[in-house]
N, C-alpha and C positions, 0 to 999 in steps of 0.2 A: 548350472547357468543361473546368473542373477536375474531376478524378475524386476522389471522396471515399474515404478509407480505411475499412477495416472498423472498426466501433465496438469499443472495448475494454471489457471487463468491469471492474467496480469492483475486483475482486481483481487484475486485470492492472495497472490504474493504480496501485494501492497498491504492488504489487511493484516496478514501474518507479520510482516515487518513492523507495521504500526503497533500491533499488540506487543511484540517483543520489546520494542523501544520504550513503550509506556510502562511495561513491567520493570525494565531495568532502571528507568528514570525514577520510578517511585522509591527506589532504594538509595538514590543519590541525594546528598545535601545540596542546598542552594550553592551555586558557584558556576565557574566556567564550564565544567564538564556537563552539568545539568542544562546550561544554556545551549550548548552544542546539540544536546538531545532534543531540546525544544525546536531548534532551527531545523533539524533533520525531520522532525514530525511535520513541521510546516511544509517542507519540501515534498513529503509524501502526500499531504493533503492537496497540494498544488498539482502534483502528478496525477492523482486520482481525478481531479476536476478537469484537467486537460484531456485525459483519456476519455472521460465521459463526453466531453464536448466534441472530440474528434471522431469518435466511433459513430458509424451510421446507426440510426434508430431501427429497431426490429420492425416496427409497423411500416416504416417508409420503404424498407427493402422487401417486404412481403409482396408476392405477385397478386395482382387484382383480377 
């Protein structure tokens, strides 16, 4: 039976995707394809910011 890996958090998946895109983009010459990679990286940054904004803070959710 195949063993499942630990689930990754949304932040971990975003960071991994960002790192992969940056690595691929470094090998591309300037042009349309590189511009699309830059746009995708900006979308990932926006997603990370939105996620951070929408998630409840750890301190606020802790019982007092």
